[in-house]
C-alpha positions, 0 to 999 in steps of 0.5 A, spaced: 216 758 825 209 761 827 204 764 821 204 771 824 212 771 823 212 769 817 207 774 815 212 779 818 219 777 814 214 776 808 213 784 810 219 786 810 221 783 804 216 787 800 219 793 802 225 792 800 223 790 794 220 796 793 225 801 796 230 798 791 225 799 785 224 806 787 231 807 788 233 804 780 227 808 778 230 815 780 237 813 778 234 812 771 229 818 771 232 823 776 227 828 777 233 834 776 233 833 768 227 836 766 228 843 765 222 848 766 223 854 760 219 860 763 215 866 758 212 872 760 208 873 753 203 878 752 198 880 747 200 888 745 196 892 740 202 893 734 201 898 729 203 893 723 205 895 716 206 889 712 210 894 706 214 897 710 219 899 704 213 902 701 215 899 695 215 892 691 221 889 693 219 883 688 219 888 682 223 894 685 218 899 683 213 904 686 206 900 687 202 901 681 194 903 683 189 898 679 195 893 681 200 891 687 197 898 690 190 895 691 193 892 697 198 897 699 196 903 697 192 908 702 186 913 699 179 916 701 176 910 702 181 904 702 186 903 709 193 901 705 198 898 709 197 900 715 193 896 721 192 895 727 193 888 730 194 884 736 200 881 736 205 876 742 210 879 744 215 877 749 218 880 755 223 880 760 219 879 767 212 879 770 211 886 770 211 886 763 215 893 762 221 891 758 220 888 752 225 883 751 229 885 745 229 880 738 235 876 736 237 879 729 236 871 728 229 872 728 228 878 725 223 875 720 218 873 724 215 879 722 208 879 726 209 872 729 210 871 736 217 869 740 219 862 738 219 857 744 223 852 745 223 846 749 226 840 749 223 833 749 221 831 757 222 839 759 215 843 761 213 850 758 210 855 763 208 861 760 205 867 764 201 870 759 198 877 760 193 880 755 193 889 753 189 888 748 181 890 748 178 884 746 179 877 750 185 873 748 187 867 750 194 862 749 192 855 746 198 850 744 199 844 739 202 838 739 204 838 747 200 836 753 196 841 757 190 840 763 184 844 761 186 850 765 191 851 760 188 849 754 186 856 752 180 855 748 172 856 750 168 851 749 162 846 753 167 841 755 164 840 762 169 845 766 168 851 771 171 856 775 179 856 775 179 850 769 175 856 765 180 862 767 184 860 762 179 861 756 178 867 755 183 872 759 181 880 758 183 886 758 189 887 763 188 879 767 194 874 767 194 867 766 199 862 767 199 857 762 203 850 763 205 845 757 208 838 758 213 836 752 212 828 753 216 824 747 209 824 743 210 831 742 217 831 740 219 828 733 216 821 730 221 816 726 221 820 720 222 827 723 229 830 723 231 832 731 226 837 732 217 839 729 214 845 730 207 847 733 204 852 733 200 856 738 195 861 737 189 865 741 183 861 741 177 866 745 175 868 739 179 863 734 179 865 727 178 873 728 183 872 735 189 869 727 187 875 723 188 880 729 195 876 728 195 872 735 199 866 732 206 863 735 210 857 734 213 852 738 219 848 737 220 841 740 227 837 740 228 830 741 232 828 748 238 829 748 240 833 741 238 840 744 242 845 746 242 850 752 236 854 750 232 849 746 234 849 739 237 842 735 244 841 735 245 839 729 242 845 725 246 851 724 240 856 722 232 855 723 226 859 720 220 860 721 215 862 715 206 862 716 202 863 709 197 866 710 192 871 707 190 876 713 183 877 712 183 885 716 175 885 713 174 879 720 179 883 724 176 885 731 180 891 729 177 894 723 173 898 725 179 902 729 183 901 721 178 904 718 177 910 722 185 911 723 188 909 716 182 910 711 182 918 708 175 919 709 172 914 714 165 916 713 166 914 705 168 907 706 163 902 703 165 895 705 162 893 698 167 886 695 172 892 692 173 894 699 174 887 703 179 884 696 184 891 699 185 888 706 186 881 703 194 881 706 196 875 702 202 875 707 208 871 708 209 873 717 205 879 716 209 881 709 208 883 703 211 883 695 218 882 697 217 886 705 220 880 709 226 881 712 232 876 714 232 870 710 239 870 710 243 863 710 250 861 708 252 856 703 254 849 707 249 851 713 244 845 715 239 850 714 231 847 717 225 850 715 218 850 720 213 851 715 206 852 717 198 856 713 193 859 717 185 862 715 180 858 710 178 855 704 183 860 700 189 859 704 191 853 700 198 854 699 205 851 696 211 854 698 217 854 693 224 855 694 227 858 687 235 855 686 236 850 692 232 844 694 229 841 702 227 834 704 220 834 706 220 826 710 226 824 706 222 826 700 227 831 695 223 837 692 222 844 692 216 845 692 211 844 699 204 843 701 200 847 706 193 847 707 190 851 714 193 849 722 197 844 716 206 844 719 211 842 714 219 841 716 224 842 711 232 841 711 236 844 706 243 845 705 244 851 700 249 851 695 247 856 691 250 862 692 245 868 691 238 872 692 232 868 690 224 867 690 221 864 695 214 864 694 207 861 695 205 858 688 198 859 687 196 864 682 193 868 686 197 868 690 203 870 686 198 878 684 196 879 691 203 879 694 204 872 697 212 873 695 219 874 699 226 874 697 231 869 701 239 869 700 244 865 700 252 868 702 
C-alpha cells in the first residue's frame, strides 16, 4: 500500500471515531433536556406599608407613641409606616402592562421580588424594565453569567454591550441570561434545593434599601417538578431579615414630602433617623407579615437570608417546632448580611407561634412575625 493510501485510510478511520464520539455525546447529553425559564420583571414605584393592619399584631394592641409607635406612627416630623419604595414585580409579557398575580402560597413574600425557580442545567432569561426614577439592575448570586448579565458597574475593563446591564435607565429594558450549572445547585450536604439572592447593584446599598431584592431557588437535576419546585418539598417559605434603612433610600426626600405631617419641620437628627430604621421581615414589622401557614406533617423548607449593614446580624427563631440545617437540629439560625441558609421543618406542634429575630434591639423594634401550623 502506498503512503498516500495509508494516510487516506487513517483519515477515514479518525473521522469515524470522531463521528461515533459525537453521536455518543449527543445521546448522553441531549440539548433538549435544558429548559429556558423566562420571566418579565420590572422595578416599579410602590407605596409600601410596613404595618398595614395599623396595630401591633404580636400584642394585639394599638401602637404606643413612645414605644413601637416610634417606627410606625406618623407625625408632624415623622414619616410613619408607609414609604415609597422600588420593588421587583413580575408581569405576564414583554408589554409590561399586566401584572402577573401572586399565588396565595407566595403572599408572605411581601416586598421581595418574584421567586425564580430553576433546575440544574436550565437557563434563566429575564426581560427587565426599569419603571423607577432611579437607575436599577438585576445582579444574581450563585448562577453563571457573562459580563452583559452581571448587573453591577465597576472598572472591570468592559465596554459597549457588556456595560448595558449595569445601570438600566428609567424606562429602559435589558435582557439578563443566567445559566444554572451544577455548581449553582445543591452541594453534597444540601437537600434537593438551595437558594440564591438577586438584587439591584447599580447603587447597591441604596438600591437594596429601596426594596430591590428577590430569590432564586435552584433544584437538583431530576428533583424538580415542571415549575422548578423540588418534588420532595410540600411547602416553601422565604424570609429576608433586614433593617431597612429608609434614610439611605433614594426615596427619602419624596417620603418626607409625601408622608410627614409638616415636611418643613423635619430635622434629620438621630431621633428622626431611628424612626426610619424599619426592622422588618419581608417588609413587615410587629407581626404584620401574612401567609406563614402550613400543615402538621408537611415537609416544609425555609429559605432564609439577610441584607444590610453591621446591625444586620440576625438570629431567626421558631417557637414550637425545630428545623434541621446542614444536618444539625436547631430552632435558631445565624444570618449575616448577604448570608443565605436553608432550613427543613416537619412541623408537629399545632398552633400559632412566634417567628422572630432573637437580637434584643430587633425584638424591641418590631422584627417579629407569627406562623401557624394547622
